[in-house]
DRENDO-1510 file (C-alpha; in Angstrom, 1 decimal, always signed):
<recs>
REC; n; res; u; v; w
REC; 1; UNK; +0.0; +0.0; +0.0 .
REC; 2; UNK; +1.3; +3.5; -0.9 .
REC; 3; UNK; +1.9; +5.3; +2.4 .
REC; 4; UNK; +2.4; +8.6; +0.5 .
REC; 5; UNK; -1.3; +9.4; +0.0 .
REC; 6; UNK; -3.4; +12.1; +1.5 .
REC; 7; UNK; -2.7; +15.4; +3.3 .
REC; 8; UNK; +0.9; +16.3; +3.9 .
REC; 9; UNK; +1.0; +19.8; +5.4 .
REC; 10; UNK; +4.2; +21.6; +4.6 .
REC; 11; UNK; +4.9; +22.2; +8.3 .
REC; 12; UNK; +6.2; +25.5; +9.7 .
REC; 13; UNK; +9.3; +25.8; +11.7 .
REC; 14; UNK; +8.3; +27.7; +14.9 .
REC; 15; UNK; +10.9; +30.1; +16.3 .
REC; 16; UNK; +11.7; +31.3; +19.8 .
REC; 17; UNK; +11.7; +35.0; +20.7 .
REC; 18; UNK; +15.5; +34.9; +20.1 .
REC; 19; UNK; +15.0; +33.5; +16.6 .
REC; 20; UNK; +16.1; +29.9; +17.3 .
REC; 21; UNK; +14.2; +26.6; +16.7 .
REC; 22; UNK; +11.3; +26.2; +19.1 .
REC; 23; UNK; +11.2; +22.5; +19.6 .
REC; 24; UNK; +8.2; +22.3; +21.9 .
REC; 25; UNK; +6.1; +24.4; +19.6 .
REC; 26; UNK; +7.1; +22.3; +16.7 .
REC; 27; UNK; +5.9; +19.2; +18.5 .
REC; 28; UNK; +2.6; +20.8; +19.3 .
REC; 29; UNK; +2.0; +21.8; +15.7 .
REC; 30; UNK; +2.8; +18.3; +14.6 .
REC; 31; UNK; +0.4; +16.8; +17.1 .
REC; 32; UNK; -2.4; +19.3; +16.3 .
REC; 33; UNK; -2.1; +18.2; +12.6 .
REC; 34; UNK; -1.9; +14.5; +13.4 .
REC; 35; UNK; -5.0; +14.6; +15.6 .
REC; 36; UNK; -6.8; +16.4; +12.8 .
REC; 37; UNK; -6.3; +13.5; +10.5 .
REC; 38; UNK; -3.3; +14.3; +8.2 .
REC; 39; UNK; -1.4; +11.4; +6.7 .
REC; 40; UNK; +2.1; +12.9; +6.9 .
REC; 41; UNK; +4.3; +16.0; +6.7 .
REC; 42; UNK; +6.5; +17.7; +4.2 .
REC; 43; UNK; +9.2; +18.7; +6.7 .
REC; 44; UNK; +11.6; +21.7; +6.4 .
REC; 45; UNK; +10.4; +22.6; +3.0 .
REC; 46; UNK; +9.6; +26.1; +1.7 .
REC; 47; UNK; +7.0; +26.7; +4.3 .
REC; 48; UNK; +9.5; +25.4; +6.9 .
REC; 49; UNK; +12.0; +28.0; +5.8 .
REC; 50; UNK; +14.6; +25.3; +5.3 .
REC; 51; UNK; +17.1; +27.3; +3.3 .
REC; 52; UNK; +17.2; +29.9; +6.1 .
REC; 53; UNK; +18.1; +27.2; +8.7 .
REC; 54; UNK; +21.6; +25.9; +9.3 .
REC; 55; UNK; +22.4; +22.2; +8.8 .
REC; 56; UNK; +22.4; +21.5; +12.5 .
REC; 57; UNK; +18.8; +22.9; +12.8 .
REC; 58; UNK; +17.7; +20.8; +9.8 .
REC; 59; UNK; +19.2; +17.7; +11.4 .
REC; 60; UNK; +17.4; +18.4; +14.7 .
REC; 61; UNK; +14.1; +19.0; +12.9 .
REC; 62; UNK; +14.4; +15.5; +11.3 .
REC; 63; UNK; +15.0; +14.0; +14.7 .
REC; 64; UNK; +12.1; +15.8; +16.3 .
REC; 65; UNK; +9.7; +14.9; +13.5 .
REC; 66; UNK; +10.5; +11.2; +13.7 .
REC; 67; UNK; +10.3; +11.1; +17.5 .
REC; 68; UNK; +7.0; +13.0; +17.7 .
REC; 69; UNK; +5.3; +10.9; +15.0 .
REC; 70; UNK; +6.4; +7.5; +16.3 .
REC; 71; UNK; +5.4; +6.0; +13.0 .
REC; 72; UNK; +1.8; +7.2; +13.1 .
REC; 73; UNK; +2.2; +9.2; +9.9 .
REC; 74; UNK; +4.9; +9.5; +7.2 .
REC; 75; UNK; +7.5; +12.3; +7.3 .
REC; 76; UNK; +9.0; +13.4; +4.1 .
REC; 77; UNK; +12.1; +15.3; +5.1 .
REC; 78; UNK; +13.5; +18.0; +2.8 .
REC; 79; UNK; +17.3; +17.8; +2.5 .
REC; 80; UNK; +18.0; +20.2; -0.3 .
REC; 81; UNK; +21.1; +22.3; -0.1 .
REC; 82; UNK; +23.3; +24.3; -2.5 .
REC; 83; UNK; +25.9; +21.6; -2.7 .
REC; 84; UNK; +25.5; +17.9; -3.4 .
REC; 85; UNK; +27.8; +17.0; -0.5 .
REC; 86; UNK; +25.7; +19.0; +2.1 .
REC; 87; UNK; +22.4; +17.6; +0.7 .
REC; 88; UNK; +23.8; +14.1; +0.9 .
REC; 89; UNK; +25.0; +14.5; +4.5 .
REC; 90; UNK; +21.5; +15.8; +5.4 .
REC; 91; UNK; +19.9; +12.9; +3.6 .
REC; 92; UNK; +22.1; +10.3; +5.4 .
REC; 93; UNK; +21.2; +11.9; +8.8 .
REC; 94; UNK; +17.5; +12.0; +8.0 .
REC; 95; UNK; +17.5; +8.3; +7.3 .
REC; 96; UNK; +19.3; +7.6; +10.6 .
REC; 97; UNK; +16.8; +9.9; +12.4 .
REC; 98; UNK; +13.9; +7.7; +11.3 .
REC; 99; UNK; +11.9; +9.6; +8.7 .
REC; 100; UNK; +10.0; +7.7; +6.1 .
REC; 101; UNK; +11.2; +9.5; +3.0 .
REC; 102; UNK; +13.3; +12.4; +1.8 .
REC; 103; UNK; +12.7; +15.2; -0.7 .
REC; 104; UNK; +15.1; +17.6; -2.4 .
REC; 105; UNK; +15.0; +20.7; -4.6 .
REC; 106; UNK; +17.1; +20.5; -7.7 .
REC; 107; UNK; +20.5; +22.2; -7.8 .
REC; 108; UNK; +19.8; +25.9; -7.8 .
REC; 109; UNK; +21.6; +29.3; -8.4 .
REC; 110; UNK; +24.1; +27.9; -10.9 .
REC; 111; UNK; +22.4; +26.4; -14.0 .
REC; 112; UNK; +23.0; +22.7; -14.4 .
REC; 113; UNK; +22.5; +20.3; -17.3 .
REC; 114; UNK; +19.9; +17.6; -17.1 .
REC; 115; UNK; +22.8; +15.2; -16.5 .
REC; 116; UNK; +23.9; +17.4; -13.6 .
REC; 117; UNK; +20.5; +17.4; -12.0 .
REC; 118; UNK; +20.2; +13.6; -12.3 .
REC; 119; UNK; +23.6; +13.1; -10.8 .
REC; 120; UNK; +22.9; +15.4; -7.9 .
REC; 121; UNK; +19.7; +13.5; -7.2 .
REC; 122; UNK; +21.4; +10.1; -7.6 .
REC; 123; UNK; +24.0; +10.9; -4.9 .
REC; 124; UNK; +21.5; +12.5; -2.5 .
REC; 125; UNK; +19.0; +9.7; -2.8 .
REC; 126; UNK; +21.7; +7.0; -2.4 .
REC; 127; UNK; +22.9; +8.6; +0.8 .
REC; 128; UNK; +19.5; +7.9; +2.5 .
REC; 129; UNK; +18.3; +4.9; +0.4 .
REC; 130; UNK; +14.7; +5.9; +1.3 .
REC; 131; UNK; +11.8; +6.7; -0.9 .
REC; 132; UNK; +12.9; +9.8; -2.7 .
REC; 133; UNK; +10.7; +12.8; -3.8 .
REC; 134; UNK; +11.6; +15.5; -6.2 .
REC; 135; UNK; +10.6; +19.0; -5.2 .
REC; 136; UNK; +9.4; +20.7; -8.3 .
REC; 137; UNK; +9.4; +24.3; -7.4 .
REC; 138; UNK; +10.6; +26.3; -10.4 .
REC; 139; UNK; +9.3; +29.7; -9.0 .
REC; 140; UNK; +12.0; +29.4; -6.3 .
REC; 141; UNK; +14.7; +27.3; -7.9 .
REC; 142; UNK; +14.6; +28.4; -11.5 .
REC; 143; UNK; +14.6; +24.7; -12.5 .
REC; 144; UNK; +11.4; +23.0; -13.8 .
REC; 145; UNK; +11.2; +19.3; -13.6 .
REC; 146; UNK; +9.4; +18.5; -16.8 .
REC; 147; UNK; +8.2; +15.0; -17.7 .
REC; 148; UNK; +11.2; +14.7; -20.0 .
REC; 149; UNK; +13.6; +15.5; -17.2 .
REC; 150; UNK; +11.7; +13.3; -14.8 .
REC; 151; UNK; +12.1; +10.4; -17.1 .
REC; 152; UNK; +15.9; +10.8; -16.9 .
REC; 153; UNK; +15.7; +11.1; -13.1 .
REC; 154; UNK; +13.5; +7.9; -13.0 .
REC; 155; UNK; +16.1; +6.1; -15.0 .
REC; 156; UNK; +19.0; +7.3; -12.9 .
REC; 157; UNK; +17.6; +7.3; -9.4 .
REC; 158; UNK; +16.3; +3.9; -8.2 .
REC; 159; UNK; +14.9; +5.3; -5.0 .
REC; 160; UNK; +12.6; +7.7; -6.8 .
REC; 161; UNK; +9.0; +7.5; -5.5 .
REC; 162; UNK; +7.4; +10.7; -6.6 .
REC; 163; UNK; +7.3; +14.4; -6.4 .
REC; 164; UNK; +5.7; +17.5; -5.1 .
REC; 165; UNK; +4.4; +19.4; -8.1 .
REC; 166; UNK; +4.4; +23.1; -7.5 .
REC; 167; UNK; +4.9; +24.1; -11.1 .
REC; 168; UNK; +2.2; +26.1; -12.9 .
REC; 169; UNK; +1.3; +23.5; -15.5 .
REC; 170; UNK; -1.2; +21.3; -13.6 .
REC; 171; UNK; -1.9; +18.8; -16.4 .
REC; 172; UNK; +1.6; +17.4; -15.8 .
REC; 173; UNK; +0.1; +15.8; -12.7 .
REC; 174; UNK; -1.7; +13.3; -15.0 .
REC; 175; UNK; +1.5; +12.7; -16.9 .
REC; 176; UNK; +3.6; +12.1; -13.7 .
REC; 177; UNK; +0.9; +9.7; -12.4 .
REC; 178; UNK; +1.0; +7.8; -15.7 .
REC; 179; UNK; +4.8; +7.4; -15.1 .
REC; 180; UNK; +3.9; +5.5; -11.9 .
REC; 181; UNK; +4.9; +8.3; -9.6 .
REC; 182; UNK; +3.2; +9.5; -6.4 .
REC; 183; UNK; +2.4; +13.1; -7.4 .
REC; 184; UNK; +1.6; +15.3; -4.5 .
REC; 185; UNK; +0.0; +18.5; -5.8 .
REC; 186; UNK; +1.6; +21.6; -4.3 .
REC; 187; UNK; -1.4; +23.9; -4.3 .
REC; 188; UNK; -3.9; +23.2; -1.6 .
REC; 189; UNK; -6.6; +25.2; -3.4 .
REC; 190; UNK; -6.3; +22.7; -6.3 .
REC; 191; UNK; -6.2; +19.6; -4.2 .
REC; 192; UNK; -9.4; +18.0; -5.5 .
REC; 193; UNK; -8.8; +18.8; -9.1 .
REC; 194; UNK; -5.4; +17.3; -8.7 .
REC; 195; UNK; -6.7; +14.2; -7.2 .
REC; 196; UNK; -9.2; +13.8; -10.0 .
REC; 197; UNK; -6.4; +13.7; -12.6 .
REC; 198; UNK; -4.1; +11.4; -10.7 .
REC; 199; UNK; -2.5; +13.1; -7.8 .
REC; 200; UNK; -2.0; +11.0; -4.7 .
REC; 201; UNK; -2.3; +13.8; -2.2 .
REC; 202; UNK; -1.5; +17.4; -1.4 .
REC; 203; UNK; +1.5; +19.2; +0.1 .
REC; 204; UNK; +1.1; +22.9; +0.9 .
REC; 205; UNK; +1.4; +25.4; +3.8 .
REC; 206; UNK; -2.3; +26.4; +4.4 .
REC; 207; UNK; -3.3; +23.0; +5.7 .
REC; 208; UNK; -1.1; +23.7; +8.7 .
REC; 209; UNK; -3.6; +26.4; +9.8 .
REC; 210; UNK; -6.8; +24.3; +9.5 .
REC; 211; UNK; -5.8; +20.7; +8.8 .
REC; 212; UNK; -9.4; +19.5; +9.6 .
REC; 213; UNK; -10.7; +21.3; +6.5 .
REC; 214; UNK; -8.3; +19.5; +4.1 .
REC; 215; UNK; -8.7; +16.2; +5.9 .
REC; 216; UNK; -12.5; +16.6; +5.2 .
REC; 217; UNK; -11.7; +16.8; +1.4 .
REC; 218; UNK; -9.5; +13.7; +1.6 .
REC; 219; UNK; -12.1; +11.7; +3.6 .
REC; 220; UNK; -14.9; +12.5; +1.1 .
REC; 221; UNK; -12.7; +11.8; -1.9 .
REC; 222; UNK; -11.6; +8.4; -0.4 .
REC; 223; UNK; -15.3; +7.6; +0.2 .
REC; 224; UNK; -16.1; +8.4; -3.4 .
REC; 225; UNK; -18.4; +11.3; -2.5 .
REC; 226; UNK; -17.1; +13.8; -5.0 .
REC; 227; UNK; -19.9; +16.3; -4.3 .
REC; 228; UNK; -19.0; +16.4; -0.6 .
REC; 229; UNK; -15.3; +16.6; -1.5 .
REC; 230; UNK; -16.1; +19.6; -3.8 .
REC; 231; UNK; -18.0; +21.4; -1.0 .
REC; 232; UNK; -15.1; +20.7; +1.4 .
REC; 233; UNK; -12.6; +22.0; -1.1 .
REC; 234; UNK; -14.6; +25.2; -1.6 .
REC; 235; UNK; -14.7; +25.8; +2.2 .
REC; 236; UNK; -11.0; +25.1; +2.7 .
REC; 237; UNK; -10.0; +27.3; -0.2 .
REC; 238; UNK; -12.2; +30.2; +1.0 .
REC; 239; UNK; -10.6; +30.0; +4.4 .
REC; 240; UNK; -7.1; +30.0; +2.8 .
REC; 241; UNK; -8.0; +33.0; +0.6 .
REC; 242; UNK; -9.5; +34.9; +3.5 .
REC; 243; UNK; -6.3; +34.6; +5.5 .
REC; 244; UNK; -3.8; +35.3; +2.8 .
REC; 245; UNK; -1.5; +38.2; +3.1 .
REC; 246; UNK; +0.8; +38.8; +0.1 .
REC; 247; UNK; +4.6; +38.5; +0.8 .
REC; 248; UNK; +4.0; +37.5; +4.5 .
REC; 249; UNK; +3.0; +33.9; +4.0 .
REC; 250; UNK; +5.2; +32.5; +6.8 .
REC; 251; UNK; +4.1; +35.1; +9.3 .
REC; 252; UNK; +0.4; +34.5; +8.6 .
REC; 253; UNK; +0.7; +30.7; +9.0 .
REC; 254; UNK; +2.7; +31.0; +12.2 .
REC; 255; UNK; +0.3; +33.6; +13.7 .
REC; 256; UNK; -2.9; +31.6; +12.8 .
REC; 257; UNK; -1.5; +28.3; +14.2 .
REC; 258; UNK; -0.2; +30.1; +17.3 .
REC; 259; UNK; -3.6; +31.7; +17.9 .
REC; 260; UNK; -5.4; +28.3; +17.5 .
REC; 261; UNK; -3.1; +26.5; +19.8 .
REC; 262; UNK; -2.4; +29.2; +22.3 .
REC; 263; UNK; +1.3; +29.2; +21.7 .
REC; 264; UNK; +3.9; +31.5; +20.2 .
REC; 265; UNK; +5.3; +30.2; +16.9 .
REC; 266; UNK; +7.5; +33.3; +16.5 .
REC; 267; UNK; +8.3; +35.4; +13.5 .
REC; 268; UNK; +9.7; +34.3; +10.1 .
REC; 269; UNK; +13.5; +34.1; +10.1 .
REC; 270; UNK; +15.1; +37.2; +8.5 .
REC; 271; UNK; +15.0; +38.3; +5.8 .
REC; 272; UNK; +11.4; +37.1; +6.2 .
REC; 273; UNK; +9.3; +40.1; +7.2 .
REC; 274; UNK; +7.2; +39.8; +10.4 .
REC; 275; UNK; +3.6; +40.9; +10.7 .
REC; 276; UNK; +2.9; +44.4; +12.0 .
REC; 277; UNK; +0.8; +44.8; +15.1 .
REC; 278; UNK; -2.1; +46.0; +13.0 .
REC; 279; UNK; -1.8; +43.0; +10.6 .
REC; 280; UNK; -1.6; +40.6; +13.5 .
REC; 281; UNK; -4.7; +42.1; +15.1 .
REC; 282; UNK; -6.7; +42.1; +11.8 .
REC; 283; UNK; -5.7; +38.5; +11.2 .
REC; 284; UNK; -6.8; +37.4; +14.7 .
REC; 285; UNK; -10.2; +38.9; +14.0 .
REC; 286; UNK; -10.5; +36.9; +10.8 .
REC; 287; UNK; -9.6; +33.7; +12.6 .
REC; 288; UNK; -12.4; +34.2; +15.0 .
REC; 289; UNK; -14.9; +35.2; +12.3 .
REC; 290; UNK; -14.0; +32.1; +10.3 .
REC; 291; UNK; -14.8; +29.9; +13.3 .
REC; 292; UNK; -11.2; +28.7; +13.8 .
REC; 293; UNK; -10.8; +30.0; +17.3 .
</recs>
């Protein structure tokens, strides 16, 4: 049975007032989502501010995620780094920590050939020897994993299990599914449409804030009740849209989760911009009005 199916919130990385990793808050956010019915987590990805964390912090996050979940859900740990060596070391540690799978952005900043991308992934995946997920996020990396490139990765990386598809062209979901890959759609507002064309689940930041809403989509879809799934999708999407604040994505998610759990998840790590007092107050009112508090 494919364990990489369902809702995989791209979990936040809570910070202390001093700007360090808040381990206790991280555990509480995980447990909140687990109790709401998610199937796993995309750990230390874009929503988790991974590239703003040092390697020791990313290693500790892998350890916490594995310890807190105790095998109840599947953790897909992001190990992407600017160099192949660093990414491979993080992958090796993630496997030892006990996560269920790893994921990785392609090499970024310096343009690489398809051969270079495949070789990077081959080395990183081999270091963990776990199910391996490609992180297709061209808006941030400048590299799009097309079906043509994915076919080369599939040939060269035996651990390949699937991908998070956060590229604009959604019909590729169907193509990746037909290649035998677990394709997790990276836009929570398009979760149901993605499922209907072959996606196995969803990875995105908004489900952190209200995991019960996205879990309802999944339950209805699994039960074959597409009308109920459509209604649940509309509700979840409307909540996500109501809480959106351009350019302050991390701050919004941390504030909403903090309000719902009664904890402080901190601010985004610089250069991420924190919410202003007025923005935080307005957001808190919306959370209440939406019935989330």
